C-alpha positions as CSV (number, residue, x, y, z in Angstrom):
1,M,0.0,0.0,0.0
2,S,1.1,3.5,-0.8
3,R,1.6,6.1,1.8
4,N,-1.2,8.2,0.2
5,F,-3.7,5.4,0.5
6,L,-2.9,4.9,4.1
7,G,-3.3,8.6,4.8
8,A,-6.7,8.6,3.0
9,L,-7.8,5.5,4.9
10,G,-6.9,7.1,8.2
11,A,-8.6,10.3,7.3
12,A,-11.7,8.3,6.3
13,V,-11.7,6.4,9.6
14,V,-11.3,9.7,11.6
15,A,-14.2,11.2,9.6
16,L,-16.3,8.1,10.2
17,V,-15.6,8.3,14.0
18,V,-16.4,12.0,14.0
19,V,-19.6,11.4,12.1
20,A,-20.6,8.5,14.4
21,W,-19.8,10.6,17.5
22,G,-22.0,13.4,16.2
23,S,-24.8,11.0,15.1
24,L,-25.2,8.7,18.1
25,F,-26.5,9.7,21.6
26,T,-27.9,7.9,24.6
27,V,-31.2,8.5,26.4
28,P,-30.9,7.5,30.1
29,Q,-33.7,5.6,31.8
30,Q,-34.7,8.5,33.9
31,Q,-34.8,11.1,31.1
32,Q,-36.5,11.8,27.8
33,A,-35.1,13.7,24.9
34,L,-36.1,16.3,22.2
35,V,-34.1,16.4,19.0
36,L,-33.7,20.0,17.7
37,Q,-32.5,21.1,14.3
38,F,-31.3,24.7,14.4
39,G,-33.6,25.2,17.4
40,D,-36.6,23.7,15.7
41,P,-38.0,20.5,17.4
42,K,-38.0,17.5,15.2
43,R,-38.5,14.4,17.3
44,V,-39.5,13.4,20.8
45,I,-37.8,10.4,22.3
46,Q,-39.2,9.0,25.5
47,E,-37.8,5.5,25.3
48,P,-34.3,4.9,26.8
49,G,-31.4,3.5,24.7
50,L,-28.9,4.4,21.9
51,K,-30.4,6.8,19.4
52,V,-29.3,8.4,16.1
53,K,-29.5,12.0,14.9
54,L,-28.1,14.0,12.0
55,P,-24.6,15.1,12.9
56,F,-23.7,18.7,13.2
57,I,-27.1,20.1,12.4
58,Q,-29.2,18.5,15.1
59,D,-28.9,18.8,18.9
60,V,-30.5,16.9,21.8
61,Q,-32.1,18.5,24.8
62,Y,-32.9,16.2,27.8
63,F,-35.8,16.5,30.2
64,E,-36.4,14.6,33.4
65,K,-39.0,11.8,33.6
66,R,-38.8,11.8,37.4
67,I,-41.0,13.9,39.7
68,L,-39.7,17.4,40.2
69,D,-40.3,19.9,43.0
70,I,-41.4,23.5,42.9
71,D,-41.1,25.7,46.0
72,P,-42.5,29.2,45.1
73,P,-41.7,32.1,47.4
74,K,-43.9,32.9,50.3
75,Q,-46.7,35.4,49.6
76,Q,-49.3,37.3,51.5
77,V,-53.0,36.4,51.0
78,I,-56.1,38.4,52.1
79,L,-58.9,36.1,53.3
80,I,-62.6,36.8,52.9
81,D,-62.8,38.0,56.5
82,Q,-60.0,40.6,55.6
83,K,-57.4,38.8,57.6
84,R,-53.9,38.6,56.1
85,L,-51.8,35.4,56.0
86,D,-48.3,34.7,54.8
87,V,-48.7,31.4,52.9
88,D,-45.8,29.1,52.0
89,A,-46.7,26.3,49.5
90,Y,-44.9,23.7,47.5
91,G,-45.7,21.5,44.5
92,R,-44.5,18.4,42.7
93,Y,-44.9,17.9,39.0
94,R,-43.8,15.7,36.1
95,I,-43.0,16.5,32.4
96,T,-45.4,14.5,30.3
97,D,-45.0,16.3,26.9
98,P,-41.3,17.4,26.2
99,L,-42.3,19.1,23.0
100,R,-45.0,21.3,24.6
101,F,-42.8,21.8,27.6
102,Y,-40.0,23.1,25.4
103,Q,-42.3,25.3,23.4
104,T,-44.0,26.9,26.4
105,V,-41.4,27.2,29.2
106,N,-38.2,26.0,27.4
107,N,-36.5,24.5,30.5
108,E,-36.9,23.7,34.2
109,A,-35.9,27.3,35.2
110,G,-38.7,28.7,33.1
111,A,-41.1,26.0,34.4
112,R,-40.3,27.0,38.0
113,A,-41.0,30.6,37.3
114,R,-44.2,29.8,35.5
115,L,-45.4,27.3,38.0
116,G,-44.7,29.6,40.9
117,A,-46.9,32.3,39.4
118,I,-49.7,29.8,38.7
119,I,-49.6,28.3,42.2
120,N,-49.6,31.7,43.9
121,S,-52.4,32.9,41.7
122,A,-54.5,29.8,42.5
123,M,-53.9,30.3,46.2
124,R,-55.0,33.9,46.1
125,R,-58.2,33.0,44.3
126,V,-59.1,30.0,46.5
127,L,-58.0,31.4,49.9
128,G,-59.6,34.8,49.1
129,N,-63.0,33.1,49.3
130,E,-62.3,31.3,52.6
131,S,-62.2,32.5,56.2
132,L,-59.4,31.8,58.7
133,T,-61.8,29.4,60.6
134,N,-62.3,27.3,57.5
135,I,-58.5,27.1,56.9
136,L,-58.0,25.9,60.4
137,S,-60.9,23.5,60.3
138,F,-61.6,20.1,58.6
139,R,-62.2,22.1,55.4
140,R,-58.4,22.6,55.0
141,G,-58.1,19.4,52.9
142,Q,-60.9,20.5,50.6
143,I,-59.3,23.9,50.2
144,T,-55.9,22.3,49.3
145,Q,-57.7,20.0,46.8
146,A,-59.3,23.0,45.1
147,I,-55.9,24.7,44.8
148,F,-54.4,21.5,43.3
149,Q,-57.2,21.1,40.7
150,E,-56.9,24.7,39.6
151,V,-53.1,24.5,39.3
152,N,-53.3,21.2,37.4
153,Q,-55.8,22.5,34.9
154,A,-53.6,25.6,34.3
155,T,-50.4,23.6,33.8
156,Q,-51.8,21.0,31.3
157,P,-51.1,23.2,28.3
158,L,-47.5,23.4,29.4
159,G,-46.9,19.7,29.0
160,I,-46.8,19.2,32.8
161,E,-48.8,17.0,35.1
162,M,-49.1,18.2,38.6
163,I,-48.7,15.4,41.2
164,D,-49.4,17.4,44.4
165,V,-49.8,21.0,45.7
166,R,-49.8,21.6,49.4
167,I,-49.6,24.5,51.9
168,K,-46.5,24.1,54.1
169,R,-47.2,26.9,56.4
170,A,-49.7,29.7,56.9
171,D,-48.8,32.4,59.4
172,Y,-49.8,35.9,60.3
173,P,-47.5,38.7,59.1
174,D,-45.0,39.9,61.7
175,Q,-46.9,43.1,62.4
176,T,-50.2,41.2,62.7
177,S,-48.6,38.6,64.9
178,Q,-47.3,41.2,67.3
179,A,-50.7,42.9,67.4
180,I,-52.5,39.5,68.0
181,Y,-49.9,38.6,70.7
182,A,-50.5,42.0,72.4
183,R,-54.3,41.5,72.2
184,M,-54.0,37.9,73.5
185,K,-51.8,39.0,76.4
186,S,-54.2,41.8,77.3
187,E,-57.1,39.3,77.2
188,R,-55.2,36.8,79.4
189,D,-54.3,39.6,81.8
190,R,-57.9,40.6,82.1
191,E,-59.0,37.0,82.7
192,A,-56.2,36.7,85.3
193,R,-57.5,39.8,87.1
194,E,-61.1,38.4,87.0
195,F,-59.9,35.1,88.3
196,R,-57.9,36.8,91.1
197,G,-60.9,38.9,92.0
198,E,-63.2,35.9,92.1
199,G,-60.6,34.0,94.1
200,S,-60.2,36.9,96.6
201,E,-64.0,37.1,97.0
202,V,-64.3,33.4,97.6
203,A,-61.3,33.6,100.1
204,Q,-63.0,36.4,102.0
205,Q,-66.2,34.4,102.2
206,I,-64.3,31.3,103.4
207,R,-62.4,33.4,106.0
208,A,-65.7,35.1,107.2
209,D,-67.4,31.7,107.5
210,A,-64.3,30.3,109.3
211,D,-64.3,33.3,111.7
212,R,-68.0,32.8,112.3
213,Q,-67.6,29.1,113.0
214,R,-64.6,29.9,115.3
215,V,-66.7,32.3,117.3
216,V,-69.5,29.8,117.6
217,I,-67.2,27.0,118.5
218,V,-65.3,29.1,121.1
219,A,-68.6,30.4,122.6
220,T,-70.0,26.9,122.7
221,A,-66.8,25.6,124.3
222,Q,-66.8,28.4,126.9
223,Q,-70.4,27.7,127.7
224,Q,-69.8,24.0,128.1
225,A,-66.7,24.8,130.2
226,Q,-68.6,27.1,132.5
227,T,-71.4,24.5,132.7
228,L,-69.0,21.8,133.6
229,R,-67.1,24.1,136.0
230,G,-70.3,25.0,137.7
231,E,-71.4,21.4,137.9
232,G,-67.9,20.6,139.3
233,D,-68.1,23.4,141.8
234,A,-71.6,22.3,142.9
235,Q,-70.4,18.7,143.2
236,A,-67.4,19.9,145.2
237,I,-69.5,22.0,147.5
238,R,-71.9,19.1,148.0
239,L,-69.0,16.8,148.8
240,Y,-67.5,19.4,151.2
241,A,-70.9,19.9,152.8
242,E,-71.4,16.1,153.2
243,A,-67.9,15.7,154.6
244,F,-68.3,18.7,156.9
245,G,-71.6,17.3,158.1
246,Q,-70.1,13.9,158.9
247,D,-67.2,15.3,161.0
248,P,-67.1,19.1,161.4
249,Q,-64.1,19.0,163.7
250,F,-62.0,17.0,161.3
251,F,-63.1,19.2,158.5
252,A,-62.0,22.3,160.4
253,F,-58.7,20.6,161.1
254,Y,-58.2,19.7,157.4
255,R,-59.0,23.2,156.3
256,S,-56.5,24.7,158.8
257,M,-53.8,22.3,157.6
258,E,-54.4,23.4,154.0
259,A,-54.2,27.0,155.1
260,Y,-50.9,26.3,156.9
261,K,-49.6,24.6,153.8
262,Q,-50.5,27.4,151.4
263,S,-49.2,30.2,153.6
264,L,-46.1,28.6,155.2
265,G,-45.3,25.7,152.8
266,D,-42.3,27.3,150.9
267,G,-40.7,28.9,154.0
268,S,-40.5,32.4,152.4
269,T,-43.7,33.8,154.0
270,T,-43.5,35.7,157.3
271,L,-46.7,36.1,159.4
272,V,-47.1,38.5,162.3
273,L,-50.0,37.3,164.4
274,T,-50.9,37.3,168.1
275,P,-50.4,34.0,169.9
276,D,-54.0,33.6,170.7
277,S,-55.1,34.1,167.0
278,E,-57.7,31.8,165.6
279,F,-55.2,30.9,162.9
280,F,-53.0,29.1,165.4
281,R,-55.6,27.4,167.4
282,F,-54.4,23.9,166.4
283,F,-50.8,24.8,167.4
284,N,-52.0,25.6,170.9
285,D,-53.6,22.2,171.3
286,L,-51.4,19.1,170.9
287,S,-54.5,16.9,170.6
288,G,-55.3,18.6,167.4
289,K,-58.8,19.5,168.4
290,G,-58.2,23.2,168.8
291,A,-59.2,25.4,171.7
292,P,-62.7,24.8,173.0
293,G,-65.4,27.0,171.6
294,R,-63.2,28.2,168.7
């Protein structure tokens, strides 16, 4: 073989490799492809595998088959009862028609911008006809479903199928939250004052009733004590009278001994009396009977 032939063969092989490299492409399992010729769509390929295109004049743009997420920015919504809420939602979608998707939004970045506007618009329309009570009640699921249906209907012309649209969070704006907090605090303070006032009134009633019962109990106890003391004194007088009646002389002697014990028992008492005083009559008689006639 001549050198020229080998050079031509090598050039042909290189050209064949370049042509093959520019003609063959692979579509992964999780993606779908759109073949473009100078930006004009020519074919939609949704089956995975090795594919062929015209080299140099056709390009391939890939789109996901998997479910994609959309997280639009939080927005403020005015409810039917004129309350304002900061609503944060999210959605999940799938590209079902790559051609229509390319023609309407071009790529995923364009889809996110378009879907964000659609979701926010649907939330404003649906939530604008609902009250805060409905959003916080069992109707929340119905409200979410209404938003999903409206978004899904609006995105079908974009070659997109919505899988889910949900509200992640719904809060009052910061200014409203502060005002509500201040109002709730004022209301709780008022309730606390009412409870304290009612408690103080009940406490005063309980104290008054306790004081009244204490007075009644003390008076009853004093009455019973005086009655018992009187009965005891009467019984003592009766016993003294009976004892005095049985032996008046011994009774006089016993009373004199008790008087001596009370007046002279601790040794610190000094008495100045005449020797013939009635008080010493038992000292003057060793028999213990006292002076006669005394």
